[in-house]
C-alpha positions as CSV (number, residue, x, y, z in Angstrom):
1,M,44.9,-78.4,48.2
2,K,43.8,-77.3,44.7
3,L,43.9,-73.6,43.8
4,Y,41.5,-71.9,41.4
5,T,41.8,-68.8,39.3
6,G,39.7,-65.7,39.9
7,K,37.6,-66.5,36.9
8,A,36.8,-70.0,38.2
9,L,36.0,-68.6,41.6
10,A,33.8,-66.0,40.0
11,D,31.9,-68.7,38.2
12,W,31.4,-70.6,41.5
13,L,30.2,-67.5,43.3
14,A,28.1,-66.3,40.4
15,V,29.9,-62.9,40.3
16,T,32.3,-61.2,38.0
17,E,36.0,-61.4,38.2
18,R,36.1,-57.8,39.2
19,R,33.8,-58.5,42.1
20,V,36.2,-61.3,43.2
21,R,39.0,-58.8,43.2
22,Q,36.8,-56.4,45.2
23,L,36.0,-59.1,47.7
24,R,39.7,-59.9,48.0
25,D,40.5,-56.2,48.6
26,E,37.7,-56.0,51.3
27,G,39.2,-59.1,53.0
28,V,36.1,-61.2,52.4
29,I,38.0,-63.9,50.5
30,L,41.7,-64.7,50.8
31,E,44.2,-65.1,48.0
32,R,46.6,-68.0,48.6
33,E,48.9,-67.0,45.7
34,P,48.6,-64.1,43.4
35,G,45.4,-64.6,41.4
36,L,44.7,-68.1,43.0
37,Y,42.2,-69.0,45.6
38,E,41.1,-72.0,47.6
39,L,37.6,-72.9,46.6
40,K,35.9,-74.2,49.7
41,P,37.2,-71.6,52.2
42,S,36.4,-68.8,49.7
43,V,32.8,-70.0,49.2
44,V,32.3,-70.4,53.0
45,R,33.6,-66.9,53.7
46,Y,31.5,-65.4,50.9
47,I,28.4,-67.1,52.2
48,A,29.1,-65.8,55.7
49,Y,29.6,-62.3,54.2
50,L,26.3,-62.4,52.4
51,R,24.5,-63.6,55.5
52,K,26.0,-60.8,57.6
53,G,25.4,-58.2,54.9
54,S,28.0,-55.9,53.4
55,G,27.1,-53.0,55.7
56,N,26.8,-50.8,52.6
57,T,23.4,-49.7,51.5
58,N,22.7,-50.5,47.9
59,L,21.6,-47.5,45.9
60,T,19.1,-49.6,44.0
61,D,17.6,-50.9,47.2
62,E,17.3,-47.4,48.6
63,R,15.6,-46.1,45.4
64,A,13.2,-49.1,45.6
65,L,12.4,-48.2,49.2
66,L,11.9,-44.6,48.3
67,T,9.7,-45.4,45.4
68,R,7.6,-47.8,47.6
69,A,7.2,-45.1,50.3
70,K,6.1,-42.5,47.7
71,R,3.6,-45.0,46.2
72,E,2.2,-45.8,49.7
73,A,1.9,-42.1,50.4
74,A,0.1,-41.5,47.1
75,D,-2.2,-44.4,47.8
76,M,-3.1,-43.0,51.3
77,E,-3.7,-39.6,49.8
78,N,-6.1,-41.1,47.2
79,Q,-7.9,-43.0,49.9
80,L,-8.2,-39.8,51.9
81,R,-9.8,-38.1,48.9
82,R,-12.2,-40.9,48.3
83,G,-13.2,-41.0,51.9
84,A,-12.0,-44.6,52.4
85,L,-9.4,-43.4,54.9
86,H,-9.7,-40.7,57.6
87,S,-7.0,-38.8,59.3
88,S,-6.5,-39.5,63.0
89,E,-7.4,-35.9,63.8
90,D,-10.8,-36.3,62.0
91,I,-11.5,-39.5,63.9
92,E,-10.5,-38.0,67.2
93,R,-12.7,-34.9,66.6
94,G,-15.6,-37.1,65.6
95,L,-15.3,-39.3,68.6
96,Q,-15.1,-36.3,70.9
97,T,-18.2,-34.8,69.3
98,M,-20.1,-38.1,69.6
99,C,-19.1,-38.5,73.3
100,L,-20.1,-34.9,74.1
101,N,-23.4,-35.2,72.4
102,I,-24.2,-38.5,74.2
103,R,-23.1,-37.0,77.5
104,T,-25.4,-34.0,76.9
105,K,-28.3,-36.3,76.1
106,F,-27.8,-38.4,79.2
107,L,-27.4,-35.4,81.4
108,T,-30.6,-33.8,80.1
109,M,-32.6,-37.0,80.4
110,P,-33.7,-36.5,84.1
111,T,-34.9,-33.0,83.3
112,K,-36.8,-34.1,80.2
113,L,-38.3,-37.3,81.7
114,S,-39.0,-36.4,85.3
115,Q,-42.3,-34.6,84.7
116,R,-43.6,-37.3,82.4
117,L,-42.6,-40.1,84.7
118,A,-44.2,-38.4,87.6
119,Q,-47.5,-38.4,85.7
120,M,-47.4,-42.1,85.0
121,S,-48.3,-42.8,88.7
122,G,-46.1,-45.8,89.1
123,N,-47.0,-47.7,85.9
124,Q,-43.9,-49.7,85.6
125,A,-44.4,-50.8,81.9
126,E,-45.0,-47.2,80.8
127,I,-42.0,-45.9,82.8
128,F,-39.8,-48.6,81.3
129,D,-40.9,-47.8,77.8
130,E,-40.3,-44.1,78.3
131,L,-36.8,-44.7,79.7
132,K,-35.9,-47.2,77.0
133,K,-37.0,-44.8,74.3
134,A,-34.9,-42.0,75.8
135,V,-31.8,-44.3,76.2
136,D,-32.2,-45.7,72.7
137,E,-32.4,-42.2,71.3
138,A,-29.3,-41.2,73.1
139,L,-27.4,-44.3,72.0
140,E,-28.6,-44.0,68.3
141,E,-25.8,-41.5,67.7
142,L,-23.2,-44.2,68.5
143,S,-24.4,-46.3,65.6
144,D,-23.9,-43.6,63.0
145,Y,-20.3,-42.4,63.2
146,K,-20.2,-41.4,59.5
147,T,-22.8,-38.7,60.0
148,V,-20.7,-37.1,62.8
149,L,-17.5,-37.2,60.6
150,A,-19.4,-35.7,57.7
151,L,-20.8,-32.9,60.0
152,E,-17.3,-32.2,61.3
153,K,-16.0,-31.8,57.7
154,N,-19.0,-29.6,56.7
155,D,-18.4,-27.4,59.7
156,D,-14.8,-27.0,58.8
157,E,-15.6,-26.2,55.1
158,E,-18.1,-23.5,56.1
159,E,-15.7,-21.5,58.1
160,P,-14.5,-18.3,56.4
161,V,-10.9,-18.2,55.3
């Protein structure tokens, strides 16, 4: 069994001699004699240590995560300002408005159409056309969600502060 110095082990592990001493103090690698290490077991233990993770959070990694989170937040804020992104509250309010408007149109359909349909004296083609026109008009609102979202924003802006 050949023993290697801390400097040689540091070269093999691509770390500094000081890091080798830290790893020794942490119990990651074992010293056979003062300042001397077995190469293969030390490398195997170091690789296992790297795979498992040190358990410590690296300050540089934490800063990188924080910077990334701040950048993503700024990107989202910019998208909100440009109108490329909408808040979930705006979308929910817009969908509620659309559904209520469509519900209202469908509920008023019998009242609006009953008199006209009664005058058509059973002409199935005319009745079909009239009903289709009313349903298409009610469903038209579903195809233009941007208008509803814009109306909601304008309504919010007009309220006195």
